[in-house]
C-alpha positions as CSV (number, residue, x, y, z in Angstrom):
1,M,-0.1,-0.1,0.2
2,D,1.6,3.7,-0.9
3,I,1.5,6.1,1.4
4,F,0.6,9.6,0.2
5,S,2.4,12.9,1.5
6,D,-0.1,16.2,2.5
7,C,0.3,18.7,0.5
8,G,0.6,21.4,3.8
9,T,-2.4,24.2,4.2
10,I,-2.8,27.4,1.8
11,L,-2.8,30.0,3.7
12,P,-4.9,32.8,1.6
13,S,-3.7,36.1,1.2
14,A,-5.5,39.4,1.6
15,H,-8.7,39.5,-0.5
16,Q,-8.8,36.2,-1.2
17,S,-10.2,32.5,0.5
18,I,-9.3,29.3,0.1
19,S,-11.5,26.1,-0.3
20,Y,-11.1,22.5,-1.0
21,S,-12.5,19.7,-2.6
22,L,-12.1,17.1,0.1
23,K,-12.9,17.8,3.6
24,D,-11.1,17.9,7.7
25,N,-8.0,15.8,7.8
26,L,-8.2,14.9,4.1
27,K,-8.4,18.3,2.1
28,T,-4.7,18.9,2.0
29,S,-4.4,15.1,0.8
30,F,-3.6,13.5,-2.3
31,M,-5.5,14.5,-4.9
32,S,-7.3,16.4,-2.8
33,V,-8.3,20.3,-5.2
34,A,-7.6,23.8,-3.7
35,V,-9.3,26.6,-5.4
36,M,-8.3,30.7,-4.9
37,I,-11.6,32.6,-5.7
38,C,-10.5,36.2,-5.4
39,D,-13.2,38.4,-3.6
40,F,-15.8,40.4,-5.6
41,G,-13.9,43.6,-7.3
42,Y,-10.5,41.8,-7.3
43,H,-9.0,39.3,-10.1
44,I,-5.6,37.4,-9.9
45,D,-2.0,39.2,-10.3
46,S,-1.1,37.9,-13.8
47,D,-3.8,36.4,-14.8
48,S,-6.3,39.5,-16.2
49,Y,-9.7,38.8,-15.9
50,S,-9.7,35.9,-13.7
51,F,-10.9,35.1,-10.6
52,S,-9.9,31.9,-9.3
53,Q,-7.5,29.4,-9.6
54,S,-6.9,25.7,-8.5
55,A,-4.4,23.2,-7.5
56,T,-4.5,19.4,-6.8
57,C,-1.8,17.8,-4.6
58,D,0.1,15.3,-6.4
59,K,1.3,11.8,-5.3
60,N,4.9,13.5,-3.5
61,G,3.1,15.7,-1.3
62,N,3.6,19.0,-3.9
63,W,0.1,21.9,-5.2
64,T,0.7,21.0,-9.1
65,Q,0.1,25.1,-8.7
66,N,1.8,27.4,-6.2
67,L,-1.4,29.3,-5.1
68,N,0.8,31.0,-2.2
69,E,2.6,33.0,-4.8
70,R,-0.7,34.6,-6.5
71,K,-2.1,37.5,-5.3
72,C,-5.6,38.9,-5.9
73,Q,-5.3,42.8,-6.7
74,A,-8.3,45.0,-7.3
75,I,-9.6,45.3,-11.1
76,G,-8.9,49.1,-12.5
77,M,-11.8,50.9,-13.4
78,I,-11.8,52.9,-16.5
79,F,-13.7,55.8,-17.3
80,L,-14.4,57.3,-20.7
């Protein structure tokens, strides 16, 4: 039987929340999906108009995307 590593909790930054596909003590285990969602009026810093990003916990204990490095920034307003 294989034993898989835990990927660890992703800490949300300002203006974002993190949710997981699995609950309680399994939320950061193999095959769990973490979703980072920016608050209303914000988007992911390096991806114009994207409000969320996901990552999957792999069998080696690593998230497929480093959501800890992603930030949410305010959407700019354009006045005509």
